[in-house]
Every structure is written in C-alpha cells, then in structure tokens.
N, C-alpha and C positions, 0 to 999 in steps of 0.2 A: 187559178181561181175561176170559178164559173162566171162567165159574162152575164148570163141570164139573171144570176143572183144580184149583180150590181145594177142591172137594168130595172129589176123590180124593187130594189132597195131592201134594206134590212131594218125591220122595226124591233126595237128593244122594249120589252114590257116586264113589269114585276108586280107581284101581289103578295100580300101577307108577309112582307119582308121585315124582319127584325134583326138587329145586330146587337150583340152583347159583348161586353168586356168581361173576361173570365180571369179570376185569380188562379193561376196554374198551380200554385203551391197548395191552396186550400180547396181547389177544384170547385169553386162556387162562383156564381155570377156576381160581379162587383158593381156593374152599372149597365143599364140599357141605353145604348147609343142611338138606335133607331127603333121606333115603336110602330110596328105593324102598318107599314106604308104600302101604297100601290101607285102605279103611274106608268107612263110610257114615254118614249122618245122616238119621233118619226124620222125616216130617211128624208134628206133634203132640208132638214131644219137644224138650226143651232139652238140647243136647249141648255139653259144655264141654271145651276143650283145656287141659290143665294140664301143668306142667313147670317146671323151674328156669330161671334166666336163661341164654339161649343154647341152650335145648333145641330151638327151632325152631317155637314156637307161632305167632307172627305170620307166619313164612315159610310155614307150611302153610296158614293161613287165607287169606292174600292170594293164594296160588297157586290155591286153590279158588274164590276170588271173582274171579279174573282181574284183580287189582289190584296186581301186583308192580311194584316200582320198576325204574328203569333199572339195568342192570348185573346183573340177575337173570334167569336162564333156567330155564324149567320144561319138564320132559319127563314124559309120562304122559297118562292119559285121565281126564277128569272127565265124569260123566254126570248128567243129570237124568232120572229115571225110566228110559226105555229109549233115550235119545238122547244123543249127544255134545253137550257144551256149547260155546258160542262166547262170545267176549267181548261181542258185541252183545247176546246173550240176558241175560247176567249184568248188563249195564249197565241194562237196562230192566226186569228181572224180579227183581232182588235189591236189598237194601239193605245198606249198609256203614256201621257206626257206628265212627268212629275213636277211638283212645285219647285223643288230645288234642282238646279242644273248641275250635273256631275260630268265633268270631262277630264281627260288627261291633258293638262295644259301644254305639254311639250310637243304634241302632234298638231298637224295642220287640219283645216276644215276638210279637205279632200281625203286625207288619210283617215280621219275619224269616220266619214260617211262611207268610205270603202270598207273599212273594218265592220261597221254595222251592217252593211249590205251583205257581206259574206256570212255574217252570223245569223241574220234575220230572214234572208230570202230563201226561197225554195232551192234545194240543191240542184234542180234541173235547169235553173235560169242560166243562160249563156252570159259570158263575160261582156260581149258587145251589148247585150240588152241591159246589163247592169250599168255600163258606162253611159248609155243613152238615158236611162232612168235618173242617174245621179245628176247629169248635166241639166236635165229638165227640172228636177227638183230644186237645185241650187238657183237656177234662173227664176223659177216661180217664187221663191222666198227672198230673192234679192241678194243672194250671197255668191253669185257667179264670179264677181270681181274679187271676192275675198277667199277664193278656194285654196290659195296657197298660203294664207295667213295662219299663224299659229293661234290656237284657241286661247292659250294663256290662262293664268290664274290671277288672284288678287295682287300678286307682287310684281306682275309684269306691266310693261308700259304699252307698247304697240301691239295690242291684242284685240280680240273681238269685244265689242261693247255688250252691255247686258241685253239689249234688244236683239243684237245679232246672235248671241248665244241662245236666246229663246227661239229665234227662227231656225237655228241649227237643230235644236232639240225637236222642233216641230217637223222639220224636214226628215229627221231620223225616223220619226214615227210614221211618216208617209211613205217610207221605203216599201213597205209591204202592201201599200194601197188598201188599208184596213177598211172593213165594212163598217166598223164602229170605232170611233175615236174618243177616248176619255182624256180630259185635261184637268189637272189639279192646280187651280190658281195660276193660270198661264200668264196673267198680266202683273203678277207680284214683282215689285222692284223695277218696273218700267215706267218711263214718263208717259204723259198722255198721248204723245204722237206715236211712240213705239207700241204702246198698248193698242192704239187704234189700228195700226198697221197689222199687228198680229191678229186681231179680231177679224179684220177684213180677209186675211188668209183663211181663217176658220170658216167664215161665211162662204168663201169661194169653194172651199173643199166640200162643205155641206151641200152646195148647189149641184155637185156631181152625184147627187142621190145617195150621199153617205149620211150616216147618223153620227152626230157630234154632240157630246155631252160634257159640260165643263162645270167646275165650281169656280166662283169668282168672288173677289172681295172688293167692295166699294167701286163698282164700275161707274164710269162717267155716264152722263145722260145720253151721250151719243152712242156709247157702247151698249147701254141698256136698250136703246131703241133698235139695235142690231139683232137682238135675240128674237127668235121666232116664238119660243116658249120659255117660260121660267118656272122653277119649282122653288117655292119659299119654304124653308124649314124653321122650326122653332122647338127647341127641346126634344129633337128626334122625331117630331111629328110634322106632317105636311100642313102648312098654313094656307097655301094656295098652289095650284098648278094650272097653267093655262098661258094665254098670250099676255103680253105686257099691258095691253089695253084692258083686257078682262081683269087683270090684277088691280089696276087703279080703280076700276068700276066696283069691284068686289069690296075693296077696303072703304070706298066711299059709302057703300051701302051699310057698312058696319059703323059708320060715323067718323071715319078717318079720311078726311078730304086732303089730298095732296095740294099744298099751296102752289100758286103760279110761280114760275121761274125757280122751281126747287127740283133738285135731282130726285126723280121718283124712286130710284134704287135706294138712296140714302134714307128717304122717308119710310119706305116699306120695311127696311131692315131695322130702323130705329124703333118702329112700332112693335116689332117682334122681339127686340132685344130683351133677354131674360137675365136678370141678375141672380136668380135663384128661386126656389119654390116658396121661400118665406120672405121674399123681398118686401121692403116696407112700402115702396111706391105702388105696388100692385101690378107691375108690368108683367110679372109671370102669369097672373090671372088673366090679364088682357090677351096675352099670347094664346093661352089655352082656350079662351073664349073664341078667338078667331079661328083656331084649329077646329073647334067643335062646329062653328058656323060653316066652315068650308065643306064639311061632310054632307051638308044638305044643299049645297050650291049647285048651279047649273054646270060649272066647270068640273065639279066632282062627278056629276051624272055623266058627263062626256067621257070621263075616264072609265067609269063603270061599264058604259056601253061598249067601248073599245075592248076592254078586258073580257067582257062577256062573249064577244065575237071570237076572241082567241080561245076562250074556255070551251066553246062549242066545237072548235076544230079538234082534229085528232092530235094528241100530244105524244111525242116520243123523243128520246134523246136525239140531239141534233146530228150526231154522227151518222144516223141512219138515213138522213135526208141529203147527205153530201155525195155528190157524184164522184166516181173514182178519180176523175181528172183533177178534182179539187183537193184531194188528200195531200197534205203538206209533207214533203220529204226534206228532212234536215240535210245540211251539208255534211259531207263525209267527215268522220272524226279527224283524220289526218289533215284535212283542209282547215278545219277550225283550229287545230293545234298550230298549224303554220301561221295563221293570222294572229293568233295570240302571241306566238313567239315574235313575230314581226313587230307587233305593237310594243312588246316588252323591250326589244332591242332599241326601238326609237326612244323609249323612256330613258334607258341607260345611256345611250349615246348623247342625247340632247340635254340631259340634266347634269350640269357640272358637279353638283353636290353628290351625285351618285357615282360618277366614274372619274372625270378629269381631275377633280381636286384630290380624290383618293389616290390616284396614280402619282400625282405631284407630291403628295404627302409621303408616299412610300419612298420615292426617289430621294426626297430631302432627308428623311429619317435614316435611310440606309447610308447615305453619304456622310452625315454627321457622325453616326454611330461607328461606321467603318473607319473614319479618320481617327477616332479615339483609339483604335486598336492597331494602327499602322506601326510596324516594328515590334509589337508586343508579343507576337506569337512565335515561339521557337520551341525546339524539342528540349525543354528544360522544365524545372518545377514551376517557375512563373508562367511559362507558356501553357502549362496545364490549366492554370486558373484563368488565363486569358481566353483559351478555347471554350472553357465552361461559360464565360461571360458572353461570347459570341453566340453560342448555342442557345443560351437563355433568351437573348434578344431575338434570334431567329424564330424561336417558338412563340414567345409572348407577343411580339409585334404582329405576328400573323395569326394570332388566336383571339386576343381580347378585343382589339379594335374592330375587326370584321364581325365579331359576335355581337358587340353592342350596336354597331352600325346597322345591323339587320333587324333589331328589335322593333323599329318603326315600320317595317315593311308591310305587315298584315294590318295593323291598326289604321294606317293611312289609306290602304286600298280596300279595306273591308266594305265600306259603304257602297262603292262602285261595284265590287264583286257581288254583294248581296242583290243589288238592283238587277244586274245582268243575269245572275244565276236564277232569280225568281222569274225573270222574263223568259227563261228557257233557252238562253243563247248558247250556253255551254255548261257541262258538268264541272264540279269542283276539281276533280282530278286533272282535267285538261288545263284549267287555269294554273294550278299549282305546278304541274310539270312544265308548262310554258314559261312561267315566271322564273323557275329555277334554271331552265336552259338559257334564258336571256341574261342571267348573271354569270354564266360560265366564262365568257371571254375575260371579264374582269377578275374572276377567281383564278385565272391562269396567268394573265399578264402581270398582275400585282405581285404575287409571290416570286415569279421569275425575275422581275426587275429588282426587287428587294434583295433576293438571294445572290444574284450575280454581282451586284454592286458591293454588297457587304462582304461577300466571299473573297472578292478580288482585293478590296482595300485592306481587309483584316489579314489577308495572307494565310488562309486556311490551307489544308492539305492540297498541294499542287498536282492534282490528277483529274483528268476529264471525267473518269467514272465516278470519282468522289463528288465532283461538282454536280454531275447529273443526278446521282442518288440524293444529294442534298436538296436539289430543286424538287425532286419527286416527293420527298418527305414534307417539305414546306408547303407544297401544293395540297397535299392531303391534310395538313394541319389547318390551313385556312378554310378548306372546303368543309371539314368536319365542324369547325367552329361556326361557320356560317349556318350549317344545318342545325346546330344547337341554338343559334339565335333565332332561326325560323321556328323552331319548336316553341321557345318561350314567347315568340311573337304571336303564334297561333293560339296558345293556351290562354294568355292574359289579354284583357281588353285595352290596356293602355301601356305605354312605355314605362312610366314610373312604377307601375305595379309589377311589370315583368322584371325590371331592374332590381326591385326589392327582393325577389326570389333568386335572381341570377347571381347577384354579388356574393352571397354566402356560398353558393355552388362553386363559383370561380375560386374562392379562397381554398376550398377543399381540393380542387384540382391542382392549384399551385403547390400546396403543401406536399401532395403525393407525387409531384412530377419528377422527383429525384434529387436535385441539388440541395434541398433543404433538410432532408432526413434520409438516412439509410433505409431502404425499403424493407430490409429484413427486421428492422427494429420497430416497424409499425405495429400498433396493437392489433390483436386478432380481429376485433370487431370492425376495424376499418381497412384491414389488409385487402379485402375484396375490391376496394376502390381502384387498386392498381390495374385491374382488368378493364375498367370502363373509363379510365382517365387517358384520353388521347394525348394530353400534354406529356404524360409519362412515356407513352409509346413513341411520340415524336422525339422527346429528349433522348431516350435510349437509342433510337435509330440513328440520330445525328451523332451521338457520342460514339457509337459503333463505327460509323463511317470514318470519323477522324482518327480513331485509335486502333482499329483493327489492323493487325500485322505490324505494328510499330514496336521496335525492340531497342532503340538507341536513345532513350531519354536520358539526358545528362543530369547529374546531381551536384550542385555547387555547395551544399551545406549538409552537415550531419546533425544539426539541431532538430530537424523535423523528419518525420518518416519520408524516405526518398522513394519515389515511384520511377522505376527504370523501364518498365514494360507497359505497352498499351493495355494489356490484359489486366494489369494491376489498377490502372485508372478505371476501367470498367467495373472491376470488382469493388472498388471503393463505394460505388453507388448500388451495388447488387445488380448491375447490368450484365446481361449474358450475350456474348457475340452471336450466338445462334438464334437470337430473338429478332433479328432484323426483319425478315419477311413475315414472321408472325405479327410483329408490330404493325406492319403495313396492312395485313389482312384484318387485324382487329380494328384499325382506324376505318377501313372500308365498311366493316360491319356496323360500327358506331354511327358512321355517316348515314347508312341506309336506315338504321333504326330511328335516328332523329327525324329524318325526312318522313318516314312512315308515320310516326307519332304526330308530327306536325300536320300532315294531311288529314289524319283521322280527327284530330281536334278541330281543324278548320272546317271539315265536312260536317261535324256535329254542330258547330256554331251556325253554319249556313242553314242546316236543316231545322234547327230550333227556332230560327228567326223567320 
C-alpha cells in the first residue's frame, strides 16, 4: 500500500446519493431508503451516523462501502479524494465491521486472526511480517493475554466476553490497515465501559490519518463528545452534518434547546424520531422541517464548498490513480484452500457433536447390533436371513444417520460464508471443497470402525478380502449419503424444510434397495430408480461379497424353498454377481453428481444474496 496515500489521508465524499429497495419479483422500487444525500468524511476524524430506527443509517453506510444487499439499488457518486470509487477498490482498501459478530467458536483468537490474515492480506506479505502485525494488533486492542483462548459461542462458559469479541472483530478489520474503516453499530450489546474502550480504539485509529465512519445507536454523552463529526438522518434525509457543537447550536436555532445534564445524542435523535408520514403528533413534519432548514444552514454550505472543490478536480476511476506497487495481489488459490481446510479440521476435531460423539455412537451401535447376531450366521437357511439382516444394518446405519446429520451443515455456516464471500476472501468452490475435505477423516474412520466391529461379532464370511471389500462398499455408502445430505442442505434454507423433502426420497430408496421387493417385479415407471439408488448398489455389492462362490448351503427343511447355492441367494433379489464393480462405479458417479449439484445450488444462493 502506498505510504504517501496514508500520509495524505483518504477523504470519502458522496453526492446525489440515493438508495432504493427493489421488489425483484415485480422489478419495481418498493421503498426509497436514502433520498439524494451528500456529505464527506475526513481522514483523521471519527464520523458517526446517528438517527432513529429506520432512519437509513445502515443503508447509507453500506452504500458508501459498496456492500449493499441483494434487492437494493444505489444511485449517485462516491469519491475517494479526487477519484470515483469502485467496488473493487472498497473491497481491498476499506474495512467493514458488521453489527453482528460471527466467529467459529471452536477456534482460538490467534487461530482466527491468522486465518483472516492469510485470507485478507496481500499475497506478497511475508510470514514474519504477518506475525509481527498480529502481535501488535492484539496488543493494541488488549487481547494479547487472550490469544490462546477459544472464541466460543453462547453455550460455552470460559470464552471471550462480548466486549472482547468486538475488539477481536475490530482487530480483524485492522489487519489490512484500511484507508477507510466502516463500522455498523460497533457498541451494540456492550456495557458502558466496553463501549467506551472500543470507541477509544476507533479514535486512536482515526488519529493515524485514517477515515473512520460508523453508525451508532444511543451513544452515551462521553462517546458522543468523542465524535469529530456526526451525520443525523431522518427518513432517509440528512437532518444535520457537522461537529457535535454545531449540531446542538443548529437545533437550538430551530427552537429545540438541549436541556442541561441531558445526553445530547438522545435529545437530537428523539427530536428526529419519525413514527410515520401520517403520525398524529406531527413528529414526522418536525423532522422534515429540520431537514429542509439544514439545506440552508452554514454546515450544509461547508459541505457544498468541499464537494465543489472535488467536483472541479479531474475525476476518473480510482484504479487509474493507484501506483503499481499498491495493486492488491490475492494469496494463491492453494494457500487459501489450505487455510480453509485447516479451519475446517479444527471445527471437526474440537466440536464433539461433529466427530467424537458420532464415533462413539458408531462403536456402540455396532457392538449392540453385532452381539445380536453372535452365533446366528451359518451356511444354512436361517443363516441366509441373518446375513441379510447384517447387510441391511451395514447399509442403513451408514446411510441415513450421516445423511440427516449433514442437513444442518450449510444452514449453520451460510451466514458466515456469505459474509466472507462478499468480502472477497475466497470463492464458493474453495469453501465447498475445503469443507468436504475436512469431513473426510470422519467419513473414513466411522465406517471402518462400524464395519470391523459388526463384521467380527456377527461372524460374516471369514476372509480378509471379503472384509476389505465390505469396508470399501460401506465407505462408499456413507460418503454418497453425506453427499446427498450436502445437496439437500445446499438447496433448502432450513433443516425442517430439507427433511420434509428428504424423508419421502429416503422411503423410495429403501423400497428399491433389494430386500423388500424383487427388482424384476418393480413397475416400469419406477424401475429406472435402481440405477440411481446407491442403497441398492451397496446392498447388491455386499450381498455379492458374502455369497459369491458359496456352494455348500445346507437345507434342514423341505417346507420352504431351499437355497443351496450362493448364486441362488443372489438371484432371489435379482442381484448379478458381475455387478460388483459396476455398483462401485455407479456409487462414485452418484457421489460426484450430488456434490456438483450441491456446489451449484450453494454458488447460486451466494450470488443471489
């Protein structure tokens, strides 16, 4: 980043700026959020946007930061110094601290800040420089003693407090040493002391000739006095913009004198509070009257003078004014993938609900189920039924539980994914690939443990090649089922909705998996399902493993049809011994298709938002 740019500071200005909420279905403007405003924020100053609920604070700031949501359209010009701003410039040269803190609770402070540094910093920055920057930032925000503490979430005990999380979010945005820093309600949820500490950090950062712009709700009088400039909004219009002293003087000139020993911020916002355009107490008309009076005030004339100076300067896209050494170079794709996988592994290893409990559950179920089949499997007619039962449990336990357990994966992580994706930290395909890779150890360990325990206890075919192939088939079964769960997780916005569609789909898979109905007797209009049902492929493959080459099945009774050959057992279900490897290939194809569809739907959701 160009040192001369920081020395001179970066001035943010805007004019004729309007923000509209658009009904995307009807393609019409449903509401005007910001109405033709103009203003500026100087380097070295902390500028605060104040106003009542619905005044347009967040709408104005997100428009200036080029971080508006879908369904919002912005018109007008935003400048940095003498140049027009683009979204690319804002993404790499500004920071944006959101109102809601989003962290992965299982990782520590230092792990979070390292991950963010690798994602946000220029790819040419050396590791030693990153380490120095992180240590300095944590020391500056008072988190150096908490560097190894887990961030935690609402259910944890010994974790970061609300104020510490705010300071961590603040430090994260300072990693890139942004020229402009936006903060949306940074003191929300903090006590007076924590809020004061955070604002003091903002003031210190602004004193380094940075431009700091924040929205804030009900600041204390001490915090209000810390602002160099304020922008008061009412109904999407500017009611005042200038210093705090000018604001009190302006409202006094309009007949609204702030009482002694009264918080000026509360007084000013209360005067501008709008209940609606047809409110009975006339507060809406009062706010509009003040907005009209501001247009002819000295403070507004100061804004016009500043903007006129910018207008007279030569205007061009800001990229044309950036020196080659200032061009941002992203970290290499493989490096970002590594850090995404690293974070994903930490989530899996440290969250007991994700891995440890699942493995414990697998061992317990395999042991209980296996004990039920001890001594039941032999080469006789009853043994055929027992083998069918073991195969059914091997397939279903490694299909349905992982499928439903994965449904919450995307809905839980989507808010954080959207925030990081919109910040340009990584593309969707890297996130999805890394998240799936982080699940691989569990998707290998769980089926291996379950299969080995149950195979041994039940006494299935005593051959190492049979055990190895059984493990292979069960691994494929669990991984394809997980891919199916990822697909439904990516398509639907909530777990209940995904389950509503997944349950009927599962019933169809179960009916066509083999044991319940002879495949040749399926109606023509559903017979095609046998090719996409990985439960069928898994059941057929496991049945082939157990009965291929078996010729000595005994028959104790003549009352029922007696099966004496393994080929007869396979034929009973319309299974074909030559289908073993085709079944494996089909499961691999279904696995790839599910993941591809899941990625496409997730990418579309991220793009649409």
